[in-house]
C-alpha positions as CSV (number, residue, x, y, z in Angstrom):
1,M,44.4,0.1,-26.8
2,G,41.8,2.0,-28.8
3,A,42.4,-0.2,-31.9
4,L,42.0,-3.3,-29.8
5,V,38.8,-2.1,-28.2
6,G,37.5,-1.0,-31.6
7,G,38.3,-4.3,-33.2
8,S,36.9,-6.2,-30.3
9,M,33.6,-4.2,-30.6
10,A,33.4,-5.3,-34.3
11,A,34.1,-8.9,-33.3
12,L,31.3,-8.7,-30.7
13,A,28.9,-7.2,-33.2
14,T,29.6,-10.2,-35.5
15,A,28.8,-12.6,-32.7
16,L,25.6,-10.7,-31.9
17,G,24.5,-11.1,-35.4
18,T,24.4,-14.9,-35.0
19,F,21.5,-14.8,-32.5
20,P,18.8,-15.4,-35.2
21,V,20.5,-18.7,-35.9
22,V,20.8,-19.6,-32.2
23,L,17.1,-18.9,-32.0
24,A,16.4,-20.8,-35.2
25,F,14.9,-17.8,-37.1
26,R,14.6,-18.0,-40.8
27,F,14.9,-15.2,-43.3
28,S,14.1,-15.0,-47.0
29,Q,16.9,-14.6,-49.7
30,R,15.6,-11.1,-50.3
31,V,16.3,-10.2,-46.7
32,Y,19.8,-11.7,-47.0
33,D,20.5,-9.6,-50.1
34,S,19.1,-6.5,-48.5
35,L,21.4,-6.9,-45.5
36,L,24.4,-7.6,-47.7
37,G,23.6,-4.4,-49.6
38,F,23.3,-2.5,-46.3
39,G,26.7,-3.8,-45.2
40,A,28.2,-2.7,-48.5
41,G,26.8,0.8,-48.1
42,V,28.3,1.1,-44.6
43,M,31.7,0.0,-45.8
44,L,31.5,2.3,-48.8
45,A,30.8,5.4,-46.7
46,A,33.4,4.3,-44.1
47,S,36.0,4.1,-46.9
48,S,35.1,7.5,-48.2
49,F,34.6,9.6,-45.1
50,S,36.7,7.8,-42.5
51,L,39.7,6.7,-44.6
52,I,40.1,8.5,-47.9
53,L,39.3,12.0,-46.8
54,P,41.5,11.8,-43.7
55,A,44.3,10.3,-45.9
56,L,44.1,13.3,-48.2
57,S,44.2,15.6,-45.2
58,V,47.2,13.9,-43.6
59,A,49.1,13.8,-46.8
60,Q,48.7,17.6,-47.2
61,E,49.6,18.2,-43.6
62,Q,52.9,16.2,-44.3
63,G,53.8,18.6,-47.1
64,A,52.2,17.2,-50.2
65,G,50.3,19.5,-52.5
66,P,46.8,18.9,-53.8
67,W,48.0,16.9,-56.8
68,G,50.7,15.1,-54.8
69,A,48.2,14.2,-52.0
70,G,45.7,12.9,-54.6
71,A,48.4,10.8,-56.4
72,L,49.7,9.4,-53.1
73,V,46.2,8.4,-51.8
74,G,45.2,7.1,-55.2
75,T,48.3,4.9,-55.4
76,G,47.6,3.7,-51.9
77,I,44.0,2.8,-52.8
78,L,45.2,0.8,-55.8
79,I,47.9,-1.0,-53.7
80,G,45.4,-2.0,-51.1
81,A,43.0,-3.3,-53.7
82,F,45.8,-5.2,-55.5
83,L,46.9,-6.9,-52.3
84,L,43.3,-8.1,-51.7
85,L,43.1,-9.3,-55.3
86,L,46.4,-11.2,-54.8
87,I,45.1,-12.8,-51.6
88,D,41.8,-13.6,-53.4
89,R,43.7,-15.4,-56.2
90,L,46.1,-17.3,-53.9
91,V,44.1,-18.2,-50.8
92,P,41.5,-21.0,-51.3
93,H,38.1,-19.8,-50.2
94,E,34.4,-20.3,-51.1
95,H,31.7,-17.8,-52.0
96,F,28.2,-18.4,-50.9
97,V,27.0,-18.5,-54.5
98,K,29.9,-18.6,-56.9
99,G,31.6,-21.6,-55.3
100,R,35.2,-22.3,-54.7
101,E,38.2,-20.2,-55.8
102,G,41.9,-20.3,-55.1
103,V,44.9,-22.7,-55.4
104,Q,43.9,-26.3,-54.3
105,G,40.5,-25.1,-53.1
106,K,38.9,-28.5,-53.7
107,K,41.3,-30.2,-51.2
108,L,39.9,-28.2,-48.2
109,K,36.7,-28.9,-46.3
110,R,34.0,-26.5,-47.2
111,V,33.6,-25.2,-43.7
112,W,37.2,-23.9,-43.8
113,L,36.7,-22.5,-47.2
114,F,33.9,-20.4,-45.7
115,V,36.1,-19.4,-42.8
116,L,38.7,-18.1,-45.2
117,A,36.2,-16.3,-47.3
118,I,34.7,-14.6,-44.3
119,S,38.2,-13.7,-43.0
120,L,39.0,-12.0,-46.4
121,H,35.9,-9.8,-45.7
122,N,36.9,-9.0,-42.1
123,L,40.7,-8.5,-42.6
124,P,40.4,-5.0,-44.3
125,E,37.8,-3.9,-41.8
126,G,40.1,-4.7,-38.9
127,L,43.1,-3.1,-40.6
128,A,41.0,0.0,-41.3
129,I,40.1,0.3,-37.6
130,G,43.7,0.0,-36.5
131,V,45.0,2.5,-39.1
132,A,42.2,5.0,-38.1
133,F,43.2,4.8,-34.5
134,A,46.8,5.4,-35.4
135,G,45.8,8.7,-36.9
136,P,45.2,12.0,-35.1
137,D,41.4,11.9,-35.3
138,A,40.3,9.7,-32.4
139,V,36.7,10.7,-32.7
140,G,36.7,9.8,-36.4
141,A,38.3,6.4,-35.6
142,K,35.6,5.7,-33.0
143,A,33.0,6.6,-35.6
144,L,34.6,4.2,-38.1
145,A,34.7,1.4,-35.5
146,L,31.1,2.0,-34.7
147,G,30.1,2.0,-38.3
148,I,31.9,-1.2,-39.1
149,S,30.4,-2.8,-36.0
150,I,26.9,-1.9,-37.2
151,Q,27.7,-3.4,-40.5
152,D,29.1,-6.6,-38.8
153,I,25.8,-7.4,-37.1
154,P,24.0,-8.2,-40.3
155,E,27.2,-9.7,-41.7
156,G,27.4,-12.1,-38.8
157,M,23.8,-13.0,-39.3
158,V,24.1,-13.5,-43.0
159,V,27.2,-15.7,-42.6
160,A,25.6,-17.9,-39.9
161,L,22.3,-18.2,-41.8
162,A,24.1,-19.0,-45.1
163,L,26.1,-21.7,-43.4
164,S,23.0,-23.1,-41.8
165,A,21.1,-23.0,-45.1
166,V,23.7,-25.2,-46.9
167,G,23.5,-27.9,-44.3
168,Y,25.8,-27.0,-41.3
169,S,24.4,-27.4,-37.8
170,R,23.5,-24.3,-35.9
171,S,26.4,-24.8,-33.5
172,V,28.9,-25.0,-36.4
173,A,27.4,-22.0,-38.2
174,V,27.4,-19.8,-35.1
175,A,31.0,-20.9,-34.2
176,V,32.3,-20.2,-37.6
177,A,30.7,-16.8,-37.7
178,V,32.0,-15.9,-34.3
179,L,35.5,-17.1,-35.2
180,S,35.5,-15.0,-38.3
181,G,35.0,-11.9,-36.2
182,L,38.1,-12.5,-34.2
183,V,40.1,-11.6,-37.2
184,E,39.2,-7.9,-36.7
185,P,40.8,-7.2,-33.3
186,L,44.0,-9.0,-34.5
187,A,44.1,-7.0,-37.7
188,A,43.3,-3.8,-35.9
189,V,46.3,-4.2,-33.6
190,L,48.5,-5.1,-36.6
191,G,47.3,-2.0,-38.4
192,V,48.1,0.4,-35.6
193,A,51.4,-1.3,-34.9
194,V,52.6,-0.9,-38.5
195,I,51.5,2.8,-38.7
196,G,53.2,3.4,-35.3
197,L,56.6,2.7,-36.8
198,S,56.4,6.0,-38.7
199,S,53.8,8.7,-39.1
200,N,54.8,8.8,-42.8
201,F,53.0,5.5,-43.3
202,L,49.7,6.9,-42.1
203,P,48.2,8.3,-45.4
204,W,49.4,5.2,-47.1
205,G,47.8,3.0,-44.5
206,L,44.5,4.9,-44.6
207,A,44.4,4.7,-48.4
208,G,45.4,1.1,-48.5
209,A,42.7,0.1,-46.0
210,A,40.2,2.0,-48.1
211,G,41.3,0.3,-51.3
212,A,41.0,-3.1,-49.6
213,M,37.5,-2.3,-48.4
214,L,36.5,-1.0,-51.9
215,F,37.8,-4.2,-53.4
216,V,35.7,-6.4,-51.0
217,I,32.6,-4.2,-51.7
218,S,32.9,-4.5,-55.5
219,H,34.3,-8.0,-55.8
220,E,32.5,-9.9,-53.1
221,I,29.5,-8.2,-51.4
222,I,27.7,-6.5,-54.3
223,P,27.9,-9.4,-56.7
224,E,26.6,-11.8,-54.0
225,S,23.7,-9.4,-53.1
226,H,22.7,-9.1,-56.8
227,R,23.0,-12.7,-57.9
228,Q,19.6,-13.9,-56.8
229,G,17.6,-11.3,-58.6
230,H,17.1,-8.9,-55.7
231,E,19.1,-6.0,-57.1
232,A,16.6,-3.3,-56.1
233,Y,16.4,-4.5,-52.5
234,A,20.2,-4.8,-52.3
235,T,20.6,-1.3,-53.7
236,V,18.1,0.2,-51.3
237,G,20.0,-1.5,-48.5
238,L,23.3,0.0,-49.8
239,M,21.8,3.5,-49.9
240,L,20.5,3.2,-46.4
241,G,23.8,1.8,-45.1
242,F,25.7,4.6,-46.8
243,V,23.5,7.4,-45.4
244,L,23.6,5.9,-41.9
245,M,27.4,5.7,-41.9
246,M,27.7,9.2,-43.4
247,I,25.5,10.6,-40.7
248,L,27.5,8.8,-38.0
249,D,30.8,10.0,-39.3
250,T,29.8,13.6,-39.7
251,A,27.8,13.8,-36.5
252,L,30.4,12.0,-34.3
253,G,33.5,13.4,-36.1
């Protein structure tokens, strides 16, 4: 239930982010890139403090030594990143700037390519929420869900504004952004269900979710935020997002 509520909160935050499009607000590309950087910072801190550190702690509690825990979590991170890389290669999707990628991407309508791209972003976030709620630290899981929800507000806005900017109607842009957020509660429930099969999966799940999020940060968000020449603004956004999520995690956890 906690995973479902946490994932639903993130989905609602994504929907709230579409209000600027509903109200026909316009933002500069610099603001877009700053918000993308902010989201990357939140996800980076969430991966570090809410997933990787708890994974190391749980691995040691289950009997692994310092080296063994590090090796287990490191392997889990790489597995999570590799799975996202595999999905990125096989699933047709479209970046806001780089264009289409994936097998037979040209055969799908652009709006569905955007939906798939956004879903790739939201999938590891939802899984991370679910895996966190499967662990023993309920307060930390809530902090993670809150941090991801904060990050999803500008993400929902950026997605809706980007779709609107390339020619989609406001209703379509808002609907696609809201639809993309629904991936998160589904992924959260899936994550907690898998970990619920055995507590031995918990450090692997936490590390894998962190690896998936790190992949999205490096492969998707940061390149998009830097591609228009606003690297400094995106970096400032990343630092602010990282610090905010770090404070939330340490204060609430």
